[in-house]
Backbone as a chain_set.jsonl record, in Angstrom:
{"seq": "XXXXXXXXXXXXXXXXXXXXXXXXXXXXXXXXXXXXXXXXXXXXXXXXXXXXXXXXXXXXXXXXXXXXXXXXXXXXXXXXXXXXXXXXXXXXXXXXXXXXXXXXXXXXXXXXXXXXXXXXXXXXXXXXXXXXXXXXXXXXXXXXXXXXXXXXXXXXXXXXXXXXXXXXXXXXXXXXXXXXXXXXXXXXXXXXXXXXXXXXXXXXXXXXXXXXXXXXXXXXXXXXXXXXXXXX", "coords": {"N": [[104.943, 77.033, 144.089], [104.925, 74.713, 141.234], [107.43, 74.061, 138.74], [106.645, 72.456, 135.685], [107.896, 70.712, 132.765], [106.499, 70.864, 129.659], [106.96, 70.725, 127.102], [109.556, 70.237, 124.877], [112.785, 70.856, 122.754], [112.12, 72.924, 121.12], [112.527, 75.62, 118.952], [113.618, 78.486, 119.259], [111.137, 79.649, 120.772], [108.264, 81.708, 120.451], [105.746, 82.73, 121.352], [102.41, 81.871, 122.525], [99.587, 80.529, 122.128], [96.45, 79.738, 124.089], [94.396, 76.973, 123.363], [90.767, 76.089, 123.737], [90.756, 73.167, 123.858], [92.545, 72.334, 125.431], [95.025, 72.039, 123.988], [97.771, 74.001, 122.663], [98.721, 76.694, 120.759], [102.07, 77.336, 119.302], [104.441, 79.702, 118.593], [107.376, 79.698, 116.552], [110.039, 81.262, 116.302], [111.761, 81.019, 114.044], [110.162, 80.067, 112.001], [108.298, 78.192, 112.108], [104.713, 77.357, 113.134], [103.349, 75.629, 115.77], [101.442, 72.925, 117.038], [100.818, 71.902, 119.961], [100.285, 69.742, 122.4], [98.93, 68.847, 125.446], [100.379, 66.838, 126.535], [102.897, 67.264, 125.881], [103.006, 66.569, 122.993], [104.036, 67.493, 119.511], [103.1, 69.151, 116.723], [103.875, 70.247, 113.378], [101.829, 72.819, 112.138], [101.831, 74.589, 110.375], [104.301, 75.83, 108.081], [105.801, 79.138, 108.007], [107.994, 79.257, 106.284], [107.683, 78.204, 103.981], [105.604, 79.446, 102.075], [103.356, 79.651, 100.342], [100.948, 81.739, 98.844], [101.62, 83.636, 100.485], [104.01, 85.833, 102.194], [107.322, 84.964, 102.409], [108.396, 83.882, 105.652], [111.017, 86.198, 107.133], [113.874, 85.474, 108.482], [116.877, 84.922, 110.514], [120.378, 84.451, 111.189], [121.734, 86.347, 113.781], [119.55, 88.24, 113.648], [116.476, 89.926, 114.614], [114.305, 89.022, 113.516], [111.58, 87.213, 112.203], [108.838, 84.576, 112.921], [106.261, 85.623, 114.817], [104.044, 86.559, 117.355], [101.206, 84.759, 118.329], [97.757, 85.184, 118.586], [94.097, 84.461, 119.544], [91.181, 85.275, 118.276], [88.782, 87.059, 120.499], [86.312, 85.989, 120.32], [86.844, 83.642, 119.642], [85.636, 80.774, 120.253], [83.097, 81.07, 118.686], [83.606, 82.094, 115.997], [86.531, 81.107, 115.271], [88.774, 82.096, 114.546], [92.096, 83.016, 114.221], [95.183, 84.832, 114.711], [98.438, 86.041, 113.358], [101.408, 87.392, 113.811], [104.418, 88.218, 111.579], [107.551, 88.697, 110.222], [108.119, 89.363, 107.247], [109.218, 88.496, 103.671], [109.588, 90.742, 101.084], [110.913, 90.857, 98.673], [113.576, 92.175, 96.467], [115.661, 92.063, 98.846], [114.16, 93.413, 100.876], [111.903, 93.587, 104.01], [109.25, 93.41, 105.824], [106.722, 93.954, 108.407], [104.215, 91.882, 109.033], [100.512, 91.233, 109.113], [98.741, 88.49, 109.699], [95.508, 86.425, 109.197], [93.855, 83.689, 109.857], [91.663, 80.822, 109.876], [91.085, 78.258, 112.472], [90.576, 74.993, 112.345], [90.047, 71.999, 113.164], [92.56, 71.291, 114.184], [94.154, 72.605, 111.942], [94.928, 75.361, 109.896], [93.307, 77.398, 108.265], [91.733, 79.323, 105.237], [93.686, 81.573, 104.778], [94.852, 84.972, 105.043], [96.383, 87.991, 104.332], [95.972, 90.75, 106.307], [97.008, 93.324, 106.975], [100.043, 95.046, 106.569], [103.217, 96.593, 107.398], [104.247, 99.852, 106.584], [106.927, 101.828, 105.372], [108.704, 99.031, 103.636], [111.614, 97.755, 104.92], [115.401, 97.029, 105.044], [116.411, 95.979, 107.5], [116.921, 93.736, 110.151], [115.705, 94.227, 112.619], [113.985, 95.202, 115.357], [110.794, 95.11, 115.28], [108.423, 95.132, 116.707], [105.28, 93.918, 117.153], [104.043, 92.165, 119.203], [100.509, 91.375, 119.598], [97.432, 92.563, 120.648], [93.486, 92.313, 121.676], [91.273, 94.643, 122.137], [88.527, 95.509, 124.434], [86.377, 96.447, 122.776], [86.898, 94.636, 120.521], [88.461, 95.62, 118.588], [92.001, 95.697, 117.56], [95.061, 95.958, 118.636], [98.582, 96.457, 117.597], [102.253, 96.924, 117.884], [104.868, 98.508, 115.753], [107.882, 98.253, 115.409], [110.995, 100.665, 115.186], [112.775, 99.903, 113.489], [115.446, 100.095, 114.223], [117.418, 101.628, 112.534], [115.848, 103.928, 111.752], [114.952, 105.329, 113.528], [114.401, 108.344, 113.884], [112.233, 108.491, 112.417], [110.205, 107.587, 113.68], [108.822, 109.935, 114.744], [107.194, 110.842, 112.685], [104.16, 111.207, 110.963], [103.549, 109.538, 108.502], [104.192, 107.367, 107.972], [104.967, 103.806, 109.303], [107.099, 103.455, 111.14], [108.162, 102.756, 114.384], [105.543, 102.751, 116.04], [102.168, 102.265, 117.291], [99.819, 100.428, 115.935], [96.201, 100.309, 115.322], [93.542, 98.217, 114.415], [90.545, 96.868, 112.895], [89.206, 93.896, 113.31], [89.072, 92.599, 111.075], [91.171, 93.942, 109.552], [90.623, 96.217, 108.451], [90.329, 100.08, 108.74], [89.51, 101.62, 111.871], [86.906, 104.332, 112.2], [87.087, 105.851, 114.297], [89.932, 106.103, 114.968], [92.795, 107.888, 116.0], [94.322, 109.716, 113.929], [92.897, 109.857, 111.787], [91.762, 111.847, 110.281], [93.961, 113.522, 109.726], [96.016, 114.927, 107.711], [97.859, 113.757, 105.428], [98.833, 111.485, 107.272], [99.064, 108.33, 108.147], [96.136, 106.247, 108.626], [95.818, 104.265, 110.358], [97.595, 104.551, 112.631], [97.734, 104.685, 116.064], [99.165, 105.253, 118.265], [102.389, 107.027, 118.712], [106.11, 107.641, 118.333], [107.619, 105.659, 119.514], [110.02, 103.0, 120.189], [110.664, 100.113, 120.254], [108.314, 98.461, 121.386], [107.299, 95.428, 123.005], [105.758, 94.321, 124.796], [102.579, 94.039, 125.959], [99.725, 94.903, 127.828], [96.45, 94.422, 129.293], [94.616, 96.486, 131.652], [92.694, 94.285, 133.991], [90.751, 95.945, 135.016], [90.307, 98.595, 134.446], [90.466, 99.14, 132.083], [92.65, 99.999, 130.87], [95.795, 100.275, 128.988], [98.684, 99.025, 128.949], [102.19, 99.161, 128.117], [105.529, 97.548, 127.361], [108.728, 98.733, 126.564], [111.603, 98.157, 124.986], [114.98, 99.9, 125.778], [117.453, 101.478, 124.444], [120.021, 100.854, 125.946], [119.792, 99.631, 128.619], [117.261, 101.562, 130.368], [114.672, 100.486, 129.801], [111.007, 100.929, 129.418], [107.877, 101.296, 130.693], [105.162, 101.806, 129.752], [102.033, 103.816, 130.043], [99.721, 103.773, 127.249], [98.005, 105.883, 125.278], [95.908, 107.311, 123.553], [96.685, 108.956, 120.448], [98.975, 109.631, 121.444], [102.345, 110.615, 122.067], [105.336, 109.21, 122.196], [107.957, 110.161, 122.258]], "CA": [[105.142, 76.894, 142.73], [105.769, 73.718, 141.086], [107.528, 73.595, 137.621], [106.672, 71.306, 134.819], [107.917, 70.865, 131.409], [105.718, 70.29, 129.154], [107.371, 70.436, 125.659], [111.232, 70.249, 124.778], [113.239, 70.9, 121.644], [111.462, 74.219, 120.778], [113.587, 76.588, 118.274], [113.418, 79.969, 119.66], [109.409, 79.583, 120.833], [108.181, 82.916, 120.988], [104.388, 83.009, 121.823], [101.749, 80.697, 122.963], [97.93, 80.67, 122.54], [96.018, 78.261, 124.444], [93.467, 76.449, 123.003], [89.704, 75.793, 124.5], [90.54, 72.206, 124.396], [93.514, 72.187, 125.95], [96.025, 72.43, 123.122], [98.464, 75.281, 122.513], [99.395, 77.073, 119.568], [103.34, 77.767, 119.57], [105.386, 79.964, 117.103], [108.986, 79.447, 116.662], [110.777, 82.424, 115.51], [112.442, 80.544, 112.952], [109.007, 79.962, 111.258], [106.732, 77.219, 112.235], [103.392, 77.385, 114.04], [103.262, 74.345, 116.008], [100.302, 72.458, 117.66], [101.253, 71.321, 121.15], [99.418, 69.003, 123.286], [99.07, 68.906, 127.033], [101.379, 65.549, 126.776], [103.805, 67.794, 125.215], [103.674, 66.222, 121.888], [104.191, 68.578, 118.764], [103.272, 68.925, 115.412], [103.903, 71.354, 112.921], [100.619, 72.985, 111.306], [102.189, 76.003, 109.16], [105.577, 76.581, 108.288], [105.764, 80.147, 107.109], [109.36, 79.337, 105.451], [107.049, 77.771, 102.602], [104.311, 80.134, 102.632], [102.808, 79.626, 99.376], [100.581, 82.661, 98.404], [102.002, 84.492, 101.286], [105.257, 86.333, 102.128], [107.627, 83.764, 103.432], [108.834, 84.587, 106.904], [112.376, 86.374, 106.98], [114.889, 85.602, 109.656], [118.277, 84.312, 109.953], [121.574, 84.749, 112.237], [121.729, 88.128, 114.254], [118.452, 88.857, 113.42], [115.305, 89.672, 115.527], [112.889, 89.076, 112.465], [110.747, 85.896, 112.134], [107.683, 84.429, 113.005], [106.148, 86.249, 116.029], [102.791, 86.3, 117.78], [99.572, 84.388, 117.648], [96.489, 85.262, 119.371], [92.839, 84.012, 119.147], [90.162, 86.251, 118.608], [88.087, 87.263, 121.544], [85.015, 85.435, 119.816], [87.128, 82.242, 118.902], [84.892, 79.76, 120.142], [82.502, 80.796, 117.478], [83.921, 82.293, 114.684], [87.347, 80.118, 115.066], [89.767, 82.881, 113.911], [93.405, 82.932, 114.938], [96.063, 85.852, 113.989], [100.064, 85.46, 113.586], [102.496, 88.276, 113.077], [105.582, 87.884, 111.267], [108.491, 89.544, 109.365], [108.096, 88.45, 105.81], [110.181, 89.048, 102.491], [108.8, 91.549, 100.108], [111.481, 91.262, 97.334], [114.84, 93.087, 96.705], [116.545, 92.039, 99.863], [113.47, 94.024, 101.874], [111.214, 92.742, 104.422], [108.062, 94.214, 106.613], [106.029, 93.301, 109.532], [102.783, 91.224, 108.155], [99.703, 90.775, 110.145], [98.035, 87.143, 109.199], [94.458, 86.067, 109.769], [93.467, 82.42, 109.606], [90.488, 79.761, 110.609], [91.446, 77.213, 112.628], [89.566, 73.969, 111.993], [90.5, 70.584, 113.667], [93.943, 71.43, 114.063], [94.607, 72.881, 110.916], [94.842, 76.418, 109.632], [92.684, 77.414, 106.847], [91.409, 80.391, 105.006], [94.608, 82.525, 105.119], [94.675, 86.268, 104.304], [97.263, 89.246, 104.802], [95.15, 91.994, 106.706], [97.893, 94.2, 107.093], [101.67, 95.298, 106.063], [103.73, 98.134, 107.89], [104.712, 100.594, 105.411], [107.517, 101.245, 103.887], [109.498, 98.053, 103.825], [113.223, 97.721, 105.301], [116.344, 95.928, 104.902], [116.922, 95.78, 108.58], [116.15, 92.594, 110.598], [115.738, 94.323, 114.071], [112.944, 96.298, 116.047], [109.716, 94.686, 115.071], [107.229, 95.364, 118.066], [105.029, 92.579, 116.623], [102.727, 91.71, 119.911], [99.209, 91.558, 119.373], [96.165, 92.389, 121.648], [92.413, 92.588, 121.426], [90.543, 95.464, 123.004], [87.188, 95.173, 124.557], [85.639, 96.806, 121.449], [87.106, 93.856, 119.337], [89.673, 95.947, 117.885], [93.116, 94.943, 117.958], [96.766, 96.854, 118.806], [99.986, 95.708, 117.146], [103.188, 97.725, 117.608], [105.578, 98.255, 114.814], [109.052, 98.984, 115.816], [111.561, 101.408, 114.236], [114.052, 99.551, 112.634], [116.484, 100.779, 114.744], [118.087, 102.89, 111.608], [114.487, 104.802, 111.178], [114.125, 105.63, 114.9], [113.912, 109.486, 113.857], [110.59, 108.249, 111.43], [108.945, 107.521, 114.729], [108.121, 110.929, 114.941], [106.148, 111.245, 111.4], [102.853, 110.048, 110.742], [103.418, 109.371, 107.039], [105.064, 105.998, 108.006], [104.729, 103.029, 110.448], [108.147, 102.749, 112.205], [107.747, 103.252, 115.811], [103.935, 103.312, 116.068], [101.198, 101.306, 117.674], [98.606, 100.622, 115.111], [94.954, 99.783, 115.592], [92.918, 97.687, 113.263], [89.354, 96.553, 113.157], [89.55, 92.554, 113.292], [89.301, 92.341, 109.456], [92.306, 94.841, 109.15], [90.316, 97.956, 108.287], [90.929, 100.928, 109.918], [88.354, 101.945, 112.744], [86.83, 105.355, 111.886], [87.816, 106.708, 115.344], [91.628, 106.333, 115.246], [93.169, 109.721, 116.116], [94.594, 110.445, 112.916], [92.19, 109.416, 110.425], [91.601, 112.969, 109.708], [95.127, 114.206, 109.832], [96.614, 115.199, 106.048], [99.441, 112.64, 105.038], [99.071, 110.571, 108.158], [98.884, 106.96, 107.9], [94.999, 106.305, 109.524], [96.09, 103.089, 111.378], [98.386, 104.974, 113.659], [97.001, 104.909, 117.24], [100.133, 105.925, 118.903], [103.783, 107.334, 117.994], [107.232, 108.02, 119.068], [107.958, 104.187, 119.804], [111.174, 102.175, 120.004], [110.407, 98.615, 119.86], [107.479, 97.679, 122.314], [106.964, 93.956, 122.84], [104.976, 93.75, 125.738], [100.962, 94.882, 125.81], [98.946, 94.179, 128.627], [95.41, 95.519, 129.631], [94.006, 96.228, 133.078], [91.469, 94.154, 134.115], [89.262, 96.298, 135.652], [89.919, 99.925, 134.131], [90.701, 98.737, 130.519], [93.926, 100.781, 130.416], [96.309, 99.333, 128.106], [100.251, 99.182, 129.092], [103.506, 98.68, 127.093], [106.848, 97.422, 127.885], [109.49, 99.144, 125.409], [113.242, 97.993, 124.873], [115.564, 100.812, 125.605], [119.068, 101.324, 123.724], [121.066, 100.331, 127.072], [119.005, 99.861, 129.614], [116.422, 102.574, 130.441], [113.536, 99.922, 129.507], [110.102, 101.582, 129.735], [106.817, 101.056, 130.927], [104.369, 103.002, 129.385], [100.505, 103.77, 129.521], [99.558, 103.816, 126.076], [96.843, 106.756, 125.137], [94.904, 107.485, 122.006], [97.216, 109.957, 119.475], [100.194, 110.273, 122.486], [103.702, 110.835, 121.42], [106.224, 108.743, 123.366], [109.06, 110.207, 122.295]], "C": [[105.808, 75.455, 142.442], [106.166, 73.929, 139.508], [107.426, 72.373, 136.849], [107.088, 71.369, 133.648], [107.233, 70.34, 130.627], [106.064, 69.958, 127.608], [108.956, 70.838, 125.679], [111.531, 70.642, 123.163], [112.67, 71.824, 120.651], [112.539, 75.006, 120.085], [113.157, 77.881, 118.452], [112.116, 80.474, 119.8], [109.415, 81.122, 121.545], [107.051, 83.613, 121.56], [103.59, 81.602, 121.783], [100.283, 81.467, 122.815], [97.428, 79.566, 122.75], [94.512, 78.244, 123.945], [92.059, 76.187, 123.941], [89.814, 74.063, 124.718], [92.214, 71.553, 124.818], [95.029, 72.244, 125.279], [96.542, 73.791, 123.338], [99.001, 75.408, 120.898], [100.788, 77.721, 119.682], [104.046, 78.511, 118.315], [106.644, 79.674, 117.57], [109.459, 80.732, 115.905], [111.49, 82.003, 114.055], [111.339, 80.137, 111.734], [108.114, 78.917, 110.986], [105.909, 77.604, 113.499], [103.519, 75.785, 114.691], [101.803, 74.282, 116.921], [100.678, 71.452, 118.901], [100.246, 70.708, 122.172], [99.728, 69.054, 124.61], [100.221, 67.864, 127.533], [102.604, 66.069, 126.305], [104.305, 67.135, 123.679], [103.402, 67.488, 120.638], [103.855, 68.231, 117.151], [103.114, 70.396, 114.926], [102.242, 71.711, 111.835], [100.823, 74.076, 110.507], [103.542, 75.993, 109.497], [105.633, 77.531, 106.956], [107.175, 80.31, 106.275], [108.686, 78.796, 104.187], [105.57, 78.324, 102.336], [103.336, 80.196, 101.697], [102.383, 80.927, 98.791], [101.08, 83.784, 99.363], [103.497, 85.083, 101.478], [105.699, 85.414, 102.896], [108.532, 84.7, 104.358], [110.486, 85.024, 106.613], [112.914, 86.306, 108.483], [116.026, 84.942, 109.351], [119.273, 84.817, 111.189], [121.916, 86.297, 112.444], [120.541, 88.94, 113.824], [117.164, 88.94, 114.588], [114.189, 89.405, 114.722], [112.705, 87.319, 112.708], [109.409, 85.816, 112.28], [107.573, 84.856, 114.532], [105.03, 85.927, 116.787], [101.911, 85.398, 117.251], [98.679, 84.35, 119.06], [95.232, 84.795, 118.993], [92.05, 84.95, 119.399], [88.899, 86.155, 119.655], [86.838, 86.356, 121.443], [85.293, 84.037, 118.97], [86.118, 81.242, 118.687], [83.734, 79.855, 119.292], [82.783, 81.226, 116.08], [85.743, 81.562, 114.403], [88.877, 80.899, 114.522], [91.019, 83.146, 114.754], [94.138, 84.205, 113.892], [97.375, 85.68, 114.333], [100.44, 87.08, 112.788], [103.53, 87.731, 112.831], [106.433, 89.121, 110.224], [108.756, 88.811, 107.978], [108.745, 89.108, 104.643], [109.201, 89.884, 101.602], [109.527, 91.424, 98.751], [112.626, 92.438, 97.515], [115.626, 93.458, 97.681], [115.337, 93.017, 101.103], [112.618, 93.218, 102.641], [110.292, 93.823, 105.259], [107.358, 93.437, 107.357], [104.558, 93.051, 108.829], [101.669, 91.202, 109.438], [98.36, 89.789, 109.347], [96.464, 86.728, 109.834], [93.832, 84.596, 109.151], [92.362, 81.901, 110.476], [91.154, 78.772, 111.12], [90.143, 76.225, 112.925], [90.2, 72.554, 112.315], [91.786, 70.292, 113.316], [94.781, 71.476, 112.924], [94.389, 74.741, 110.67], [94.434, 76.674, 108.057], [92.28, 79.016, 106.588], [92.086, 81.747, 105.138], [94.658, 83.739, 104.541], [95.976, 87.012, 105.168], [96.413, 90.215, 105.132], [95.86, 92.943, 106.827], [99.559, 94.063, 106.941], [101.956, 96.422, 106.437], [104.229, 98.554, 106.57], [105.557, 101.841, 105.921], [108.196, 99.781, 104.603], [110.998, 98.495, 104.186], [113.95, 96.961, 104.976], [116.433, 95.565, 106.133], [116.168, 94.285, 109.382], [115.933, 92.944, 112.145], [114.461, 95.136, 114.225], [111.614, 96.244, 115.392], [108.357, 95.166, 115.845], [106.625, 93.485, 117.849], [103.87, 92.05, 117.446], [101.389, 91.963, 119.144], [98.312, 91.457, 120.559], [94.995, 92.996, 121.587], [92.055, 93.576, 122.355], [89.357, 95.352, 123.104], [86.429, 95.457, 123.377], [85.816, 95.73, 119.994], [87.957, 94.322, 118.492], [90.817, 95.693, 118.111], [94.454, 96.115, 117.632], [97.698, 95.664, 118.168], [101.171, 96.995, 116.94], [104.25, 97.445, 116.396], [107.016, 98.83, 115.403], [109.873, 99.996, 114.926], [112.567, 100.934, 113.487], [115.502, 99.694, 112.851], [117.259, 101.904, 113.94], [117.017, 104.305, 111.494], [114.019, 105.266, 112.489], [113.56, 107.176, 114.717], [112.323, 109.442, 112.98], [109.507, 108.085, 112.601], [108.277, 108.783, 114.892], [107.19, 111.846, 113.808], [105.323, 110.199, 111.329], [102.769, 109.558, 109.28], [104.403, 107.87, 107.052], [104.582, 104.887, 109.338], [105.871, 102.693, 111.486], [108.114, 103.655, 113.294], [106.575, 103.587, 116.011], [103.703, 102.106, 116.714], [100.196, 101.483, 116.755], [97.339, 99.947, 115.733], [94.118, 99.541, 114.517], [91.616, 97.323, 113.589], [89.793, 94.696, 112.793], [89.447, 92.086, 111.853], [90.636, 93.099, 108.745], [91.904, 96.004, 108.438], [90.498, 98.592, 109.388], [89.839, 101.484, 110.731], [88.451, 103.44, 112.333], [87.41, 106.174, 112.882], [89.173, 106.57, 115.882], [91.825, 107.893, 115.362], [93.708, 110.667, 114.937], [93.818, 110.085, 111.506], [91.939, 110.459, 109.499], [92.602, 113.895, 109.09], [95.715, 113.99, 108.317], [97.948, 114.253, 106.435], [99.648, 111.741, 106.296], [98.702, 109.412, 107.7], [97.227, 106.539, 109.205], [95.145, 105.167, 110.454], [96.555, 103.418, 112.586], [97.263, 105.268, 115.01], [98.24, 105.797, 118.153], [101.48, 106.077, 118.208], [104.843, 107.487, 118.888], [108.025, 106.906, 119.693], [109.061, 103.814, 119.688], [110.816, 100.893, 119.278], [109.636, 98.0, 120.976], [107.14, 96.541, 122.102], [106.504, 93.379, 123.99], [103.612, 94.687, 125.815], [100.388, 94.338, 127.001], [97.548, 95.318, 129.252], [95.03, 95.247, 130.995], [92.875, 95.566, 133.351], [90.315, 94.524, 134.402], [89.086, 97.921, 135.026], [90.042, 99.718, 132.473], [92.077, 99.458, 130.083], [95.063, 99.908, 129.845], [98.23, 100.301, 128.292], [100.893, 98.648, 128.425], [104.79, 98.691, 127.777], [107.472, 97.801, 126.47], [110.922, 99.008, 125.771], [113.532, 99.421, 124.885], [117.107, 100.244, 125.112], [119.923, 100.411, 124.858], [120.58, 100.526, 128.216], [118.008, 100.786, 129.751], [114.918, 102.05, 129.562], [112.29, 101.038, 129.974], [108.924, 100.931, 129.986], [105.78, 102.049, 131.094], [102.563, 102.972, 129.163], [100.022, 104.589, 128.217], [98.01, 104.74, 125.914], [96.61, 107.207, 124.003], [95.713, 108.601, 121.58], [98.478, 110.488, 120.331], [101.402, 110.076, 121.673], [104.76, 110.448, 122.816], [107.799, 109.008, 122.979], [110.348, 109.799, 120.818]], "O": [[106.795, 75.004, 143.023], [105.151, 73.991, 138.814], [107.994, 71.343, 137.211], [106.587, 72.37, 133.136], [107.206, 69.114, 130.74], [105.507, 69.047, 126.996], [109.433, 71.671, 126.449], [110.581, 70.724, 122.385], [112.719, 71.559, 119.45], [113.59, 75.056, 120.723], [112.279, 78.334, 117.718], [111.767, 81.492, 119.202], [110.03, 81.607, 122.495], [107.114, 84.711, 122.113], [103.942, 80.559, 121.232], [99.946, 82.579, 123.224], [97.626, 78.547, 122.087], [93.672, 79.137, 124.053], [92.374, 76.059, 125.124], [89.109, 73.556, 125.592], [92.759, 70.506, 124.469], [96.04, 72.458, 125.948], [95.96, 74.628, 124.028], [99.483, 74.57, 120.135], [100.725, 78.819, 120.235], [104.178, 77.969, 117.218], [106.96, 79.443, 118.737], [109.015, 80.974, 114.782], [111.655, 82.799, 113.13], [111.757, 79.92, 110.597], [107.388, 78.736, 110.009], [106.33, 78.037, 114.572], [103.796, 74.851, 113.939], [101.205, 75.256, 117.377], [100.804, 70.247, 118.685], [99.406, 71.448, 122.686], [100.89, 69.327, 124.915], [100.84, 67.96, 128.593], [103.519, 65.245, 126.306], [105.455, 67.126, 123.24], [102.58, 68.369, 120.889], [104.277, 67.258, 116.526], [102.599, 71.361, 115.491], [101.751, 70.934, 111.017], [99.841, 74.51, 109.904], [104.025, 76.089, 110.625], [105.585, 77.289, 105.75], [107.436, 81.357, 105.683], [109.354, 79.044, 103.182], [104.555, 77.63, 102.407], [102.319, 80.79, 102.056], [103.284, 81.476, 98.158], [100.912, 84.931, 98.951], [104.257, 84.596, 100.641], [105.062, 84.93, 103.832], [109.136, 85.74, 104.097], [111.178, 84.266, 105.933], [112.469, 86.944, 109.437], [116.274, 84.446, 108.251], [118.829, 85.558, 112.066], [122.243, 87.157, 111.626], [120.582, 90.161, 113.672], [116.982, 87.997, 115.359], [113.074, 89.553, 115.223], [113.466, 86.495, 113.216], [108.695, 86.742, 111.894], [108.44, 84.597, 115.367], [104.984, 84.708, 116.952], [101.765, 85.185, 116.048], [98.835, 83.761, 120.13], [95.214, 84.67, 117.768], [92.03, 85.522, 120.489], [88.112, 85.212, 119.584], [86.338, 85.978, 122.503], [84.598, 83.471, 118.127], [85.707, 80.83, 117.602], [83.211, 78.769, 119.043], [82.208, 80.722, 115.115], [86.123, 81.564, 113.232], [89.878, 80.27, 114.178], [90.905, 83.479, 115.933], [93.813, 84.473, 112.736], [97.648, 85.229, 115.446], [100.019, 87.649, 111.78], [103.894, 86.8, 113.549], [105.96, 90.118, 109.679], [109.501, 87.851, 107.78], [108.804, 90.337, 104.667], [108.02, 89.547, 101.516], [108.94, 91.801, 97.736], [112.642, 93.329, 98.364], [116.211, 94.537, 97.77], [115.816, 93.251, 102.213], [112.416, 92.096, 102.177], [110.64, 95.002, 105.315], [107.288, 92.239, 107.082], [103.925, 93.904, 108.207], [102.045, 91.158, 110.609], [97.4, 90.188, 108.688], [96.363, 86.76, 111.06], [93.386, 84.54, 108.006], [92.109, 82.374, 111.584], [91.931, 78.222, 110.34], [89.089, 76.504, 113.498], [90.943, 72.098, 111.446], [92.192, 69.45, 112.515], [95.782, 70.785, 112.737], [93.593, 75.297, 111.426], [94.996, 76.31, 107.024], [92.434, 79.863, 107.468], [91.514, 82.788, 105.461], [94.493, 83.683, 103.323], [96.409, 86.705, 106.279], [95.927, 90.73, 104.126], [95.105, 93.914, 106.78], [100.172, 93.027, 107.201], [101.276, 97.381, 106.071], [104.557, 97.804, 105.651], [105.103, 102.697, 106.679], [108.187, 99.522, 105.806], [111.474, 99.534, 103.729], [113.449, 95.942, 104.503], [116.612, 94.349, 106.082], [115.02, 93.913, 109.14], [115.977, 92.004, 112.938], [113.951, 95.69, 113.251], [111.216, 97.305, 114.91], [107.351, 95.536, 115.239], [107.128, 92.403, 118.152], [102.876, 91.573, 116.899], [101.31, 92.711, 118.17], [98.35, 90.516, 121.351], [95.06, 94.217, 121.445], [92.523, 93.424, 123.484], [88.755, 95.091, 122.062], [85.753, 94.513, 122.969], [85.253, 95.825, 118.903], [88.323, 93.58, 117.58], [90.871, 95.289, 119.273], [94.652, 96.841, 116.658], [97.588, 94.439, 118.218], [101.062, 97.856, 116.067], [104.485, 96.281, 116.072], [107.033, 99.98, 115.842], [109.373, 100.179, 113.815], [113.228, 101.721, 112.809], [116.446, 99.519, 112.08], [117.68, 102.92, 114.493], [117.382, 105.445, 111.209], [112.84, 105.584, 112.644], [112.473, 107.446, 115.227], [111.488, 110.345, 113.018], [108.308, 108.354, 112.528], [107.086, 108.727, 115.199], [106.689, 112.966, 113.91], [105.437, 108.984, 111.485], [101.658, 109.133, 108.963], [105.168, 107.508, 106.158], [103.861, 105.298, 110.247], [105.74, 101.914, 112.43], [108.059, 104.884, 113.273], [106.376, 104.788, 116.193], [104.478, 101.155, 116.819], [99.65, 102.583, 116.676], [97.474, 99.086, 116.601], [93.891, 100.429, 113.696], [91.416, 97.455, 114.796], [90.701, 94.432, 112.006], [89.875, 90.951, 111.643], [91.024, 92.858, 107.601], [92.717, 96.73, 107.867], [90.724, 98.194, 110.531], [89.005, 101.957, 109.959], [89.546, 103.96, 112.116], [88.148, 107.107, 112.566], [89.502, 106.863, 117.032], [91.147, 108.815, 114.908], [93.628, 111.895, 114.884], [94.296, 110.102, 110.372], [91.871, 110.298, 108.28], [92.368, 114.765, 108.25], [95.824, 112.852, 107.861], [98.692, 114.159, 107.411], [100.756, 111.207, 106.344], [97.927, 109.43, 106.743], [97.354, 106.584, 110.429], [94.43, 105.234, 111.454], [96.158, 102.832, 113.593], [96.221, 105.919, 114.93], [98.038, 106.924, 118.604], [101.744, 105.375, 117.231], [104.642, 107.483, 120.103], [109.028, 107.174, 120.354], [109.501, 104.421, 118.712], [110.709, 100.693, 118.068], [110.163, 97.057, 121.567], [106.613, 96.338, 121.008], [106.71, 92.201, 124.282], [103.656, 95.915, 125.734], [100.616, 93.141, 127.176], [97.608, 96.514, 129.538], [95.059, 94.129, 131.509], [91.856, 96.157, 132.994], [89.224, 93.972, 134.256], [87.989, 98.476, 135.069], [89.42, 100.536, 131.795], [92.459, 99.397, 128.915], [95.195, 98.78, 130.32], [98.711, 101.394, 127.992], [100.492, 97.593, 127.935], [105.154, 99.555, 128.576], [106.994, 97.388, 125.414], [111.418, 99.631, 126.71], [112.801, 100.222, 124.303], [117.688, 99.171, 125.278], [120.416, 99.33, 124.537], [120.871, 101.525, 128.873], [117.685, 100.889, 128.567], [114.213, 102.803, 128.89], [112.558, 101.916, 130.794], [108.861, 99.824, 129.451], [105.515, 102.814, 132.021], [101.962, 102.284, 128.338], [99.957, 105.817, 128.169], [96.982, 104.273, 126.406], [97.643, 107.57, 123.441], [95.559, 109.526, 122.377], [98.997, 111.569, 120.052], [101.385, 109.386, 120.654], [104.935, 111.015, 123.895], [108.709, 108.248, 123.309], [111.56, 109.896, 121.011]]}, "num_chains": 1, "name": "protein.A"}
């Protein structure tokens, strides 16, 4: 293996999405989405600290909050859709995890829309989850952390704390989610009882979903994520 530095001077880089033309979309947790070229050139294409009609990104010293994942739609070559997760301010000192969808066109993000917001909001700035992954059926999964102080709520289905949610690519809820018909349950929930999963991977042959979950002091978990399962 040879290690090559492509770009320097990044501020808390969190996620990379590789574009078909060789450029990269890179999120900085402090709020900027960069377009990085193969030669290391950098350009800010969206600053979520000045987000206009959308929630301003929530971040700061001592927090885990901020701008998180960026992924391309599986059909990006034809629909040019890009998905971004972030902790956003909602007023009165509260914040929550948002999922945004944009169209990427000639190095710019357009047609932005918020397609999901975790409920309820919180004042805490940690444990967001926020990783994104598309399944073969074009639905997407996103973990929502337990905000640390709401870890007991991970066992309840009337909130998003400590859950992995499954959504259609437009943010709507798939009809075959496990708790769609469960009274008082949020229909977007796919699995529950989580702490703060921040790694998701699909087995390339079987399609099984694995998650990596942070433990409180060691005790990190590698989980096989199953429909409707409780992870304690």
